[in-house]
C-alpha positions in Angstrom: 36.5 -63.5 22.3 37.2 -61.0 19.4 34.8 -63.1 17.2 32.0 -62.9 19.8 32.5 -59.1 20.3 32.3 -58.6 16.5 29.0 -60.5 16.3 27.6 -58.5 19.2 28.5 -55.3 17.5 27.0 -56.5 14.2 23.7 -57.3 15.8 23.5 -53.9 17.5 24.2 -52.2 14.2 21.5 -54.4 12.4 19.0 -53.4 15.2 19.8 -49.7 14.8 19.5 -49.9 11.0 16.1 -51.8 11.3 14.6 -49.0 13.5 16.2 -46.0 11.8 14.2 -42.8 11.0 12.7 -42.0 7.6 11.5 -38.6 6.5 8.4 -37.8 4.3 6.1 -34.9 3.7 2.5 -34.1 2.5 1.2 -31.1 0.9 -2.1 -30.0 -0.4 -2.7 -26.8 -2.3 -5.6 -24.5 -1.4 -7.1 -24.0 -4.8 -11.0 -23.1 -4.0 -10.7 -24.1 -0.3 -12.5 -21.6 1.9 -12.1 -23.3 5.4 -10.4 -26.2 6.9 -11.3 -28.7 9.7 -7.9 -30.2 10.9 -7.9 -33.1 13.3 -4.4 -34.3 14.7 -4.0 -37.4 16.8 -0.4 -37.5 17.8 -0.4 -40.8 19.9 3.2 -41.4 20.6 4.5 -38.7 18.1 6.0 -35.5 19.0 4.1 -32.5 17.5 4.9 -29.0 16.3 2.1 -27.1 14.8 2.3 -23.6 13.3 1.2 -21.3 10.4 2.7 -21.2 7.0 2.9 -18.4 4.5 2.6 -20.8 1.6 -0.9 -21.3 0.3 -1.2 -24.9 1.4 -4.4 -26.2 3.1 -2.1 -28.5 5.0 1.8 -29.0 5.0 3.1 -31.8 7.1 6.6 -33.2 7.4 7.2 -36.5 9.2 10.1 -38.3 10.8 9.2 -42.0 11.6 10.4 -45.5 12.3 8.6 -48.6 10.9 5.2 -47.0 10.4 4.5 -43.6 8.7 1.9 -41.2 10.2 -1.4 -41.2 8.1 -3.0 -38.3 6.3 -6.6 -38.4 5.1 -8.0 -35.5 3.0 -11.7 -34.7 1.9 -12.9 -31.8 0.1 -16.7 -31.1 0.6 -18.3 -27.8 -0.9 -14.9 -26.2 -0.7 -14.4 -27.1 2.8 -11.3 -29.3 3.6 -11.4 -32.0 6.2 -7.9 -33.2 7.1 -6.9 -36.0 9.6 -3.3 -36.6 10.7 -2.6 -39.6 12.9 0.6 -41.0 14.4 1.0 -44.9 14.6 0.3 -45.1 18.4 3.3 -46.7 19.7 7.0 -46.3 20.3 8.7 -47.3 16.9 11.5 -49.3 18.6 15.1 -48.8 19.7 18.2 -48.1 18.3 21.7 -47.5 19.9 20.6 -44.1 21.1 17.3 -45.1 22.8 13.7 -45.1 21.9 12.6 -43.9 18.4 9.4 -41.7 18.3 7.6 -40.4 15.4 7.7 -36.5 14.7 5.0 -34.6 13.1 5.5 -31.0 11.9 2.2 -29.6 10.6 1.4 -26.2 9.2 -1.8 -24.4 7.8 -2.0 -21.4 5.6 -2.3 -18.5 8.0 -5.2 -16.8 6.1 -7.3 -19.9 5.9 -10.2 -20.0 8.5 -9.2 -23.0 10.8 -11.0 -25.4 13.1 -8.5 -27.3 15.0 -8.8 -30.5 17.0 -5.9 -32.1 18.6 -5.3 -35.2 20.7 -1.7 -35.3 22.2 0.1 -38.4 23.6 2.9 -38.6 26.2 5.5 -36.7 24.1 6.5 -33.1 23.6 3.9 -30.9 21.8 3.9 -27.3 20.7 0.8 -25.7 19.3 2.0 -22.2 17.9 -1.4 -20.6 17.0 0.0 -17.1 16.4 -1.2 -15.2 13.4 -3.6 -18.1 12.4 -7.2 -17.5 11.5 -8.3 -19.7 14.3 -12.2 -20.0 14.7 -12.7 -23.0 17.0 -10.6 -25.5 18.9 -10.8 -28.7 20.8 -7.4 -29.6 22.5 -7.1 -32.7 24.5 -3.8 -32.5 26.4 -1.9 -35.5 28.2 1.7 -35.8 29.2 4.6 -33.5 30.0 6.1 -30.5 28.1 3.0 -29.0 26.3 2.8 -25.5 25.1 -0.1 -23.8 23.6 0.5 -20.2 22.3 -2.5 -18.0 21.5 -0.6 -14.9 21.3 -0.9 -12.6 18.2 -3.9 -14.6 17.0 -6.3 -12.8 14.6 -8.6 -10.2 16.4 -11.8 -12.2 16.2 -14.2 -14.0 18.4 -12.7 -17.6 19.2 -14.3 -20.4 21.3 -13.0 -23.7 22.2 -12.3 -26.4 24.8 -9.0 -27.5 26.4 -9.0 -30.7 28.3 -5.9 -31.2 30.5 -5.4 -34.7 32.0 -2.1 -35.8 33.9 -0.2 -33.1 32.0 2.2 -30.2 32.5 1.1 -27.4 30.2 1.8 -23.8 29.5 -0.8 -21.6 27.9 0.0 -18.1 26.4 -3.0 -15.9 26.2 -2.9 -12.5 24.1 -3.0 -9.2 25.9 -4.9 -7.6 23.0 -8.1 -9.7 23.1 -10.6 -10.1 25.9 -10.3 -13.5 27.6 -12.7 -15.6 29.4 -11.7 -19.0 30.8 -14.3 -21.2 32.3 -12.7 -23.6 34.6 -14.0 -27.1 35.5 -11.9 -29.1 37.9 -9.1 -28.2 40.2 -8.4 -24.5 39.9 -5.6 -24.8 42.6 -3.6 -26.7 39.8 -3.4 -23.3 37.8 -0.8 -20.7 38.1 -2.0 -17.4 36.6 -0.6 -14.2 38.1 -1.9 -11.9 35.3 -5.5 -13.3 35.8 -8.2 -13.2 38.4 -10.9 -15.8 39.1 -14.5 -15.1 39.9 -17.2 -17.8 40.0 -14.8 -20.4 38.3 -14.2 -17.9 35.4 -10.6 -16.6 34.9 -10.1 -13.2 33.2 -7.1 -11.0 32.5 -6.6 -8.4 35.3 -6.3 -5.8 32.5 -8.8 -6.6 29.8 -8.3 -4.4 26.7 -12.1 -4.3 26.0 -11.6 -4.4 22.2 -15.0 -6.1 21.6 -13.5 -9.5 20.6 -13.5 -12.4 22.8 -11.3 -15.5 23.3 -13.5 -18.0 25.3 -11.9 -21.2 26.5 -13.8 -24.1 28.4 -11.0 -25.5 30.4 -11.1 -28.8 32.2 -8.1 -29.8 34.4 -7.7 -32.9 36.7 -5.9 -33.2 40.0 -2.8 -34.8 38.4 -2.1 -31.8 36.1 -0.3 -28.6 36.3 -1.1 -25.5 34.3 0.7 -22.2 33.9 -1.2 -19.3 32.3 1.0 -16.4 30.8 -0.1 -13.4 28.9 1.8 -11.8 26.1 
């Protein structure tokens, strides 16, 4: 009996070790880069995205199981094109449950940024505060998604957020005029600081600073969105 128990414990430990996490990172200096187009496809990875004070085009840190997230970088006429992608599946199990990849990505805060993100089912936080954000295309699925636009640079910004079968919180800055064009089920949106007219959501107290955050928002019947202002 004791021998069988030891065999079982050994097998469990081997399984745990075989699917343990590994850490790695990727950095790319700015040099002559004037703008960046960053595309992130998280698949089954968790994602935390934010600014960095360091002069890096992109600075990414990973935790992963069997397969490491991939990074592709291209410089064309001093414009950086960066693709980060997760492996697209759960990395296995150990004694503590499923193993998921983690992506922690950052961009230099003063570098003009065009951001495209496709999330998977896991947690995602897009902290866009203090970034020089120009355009964005965010495809959101799954639970526990947070998109924070507060304290973005005071400039015109335009982009699309597509929410499917997702629970999402979006934080809008109070210091920039906001226009959200809603396509889909607006009854799925909780937005006490906003009013809606002709399928357009606006802040009840627009600051009228001459700068505009324009969002083309698509939301399906299976989603829930909470809009906050800060």
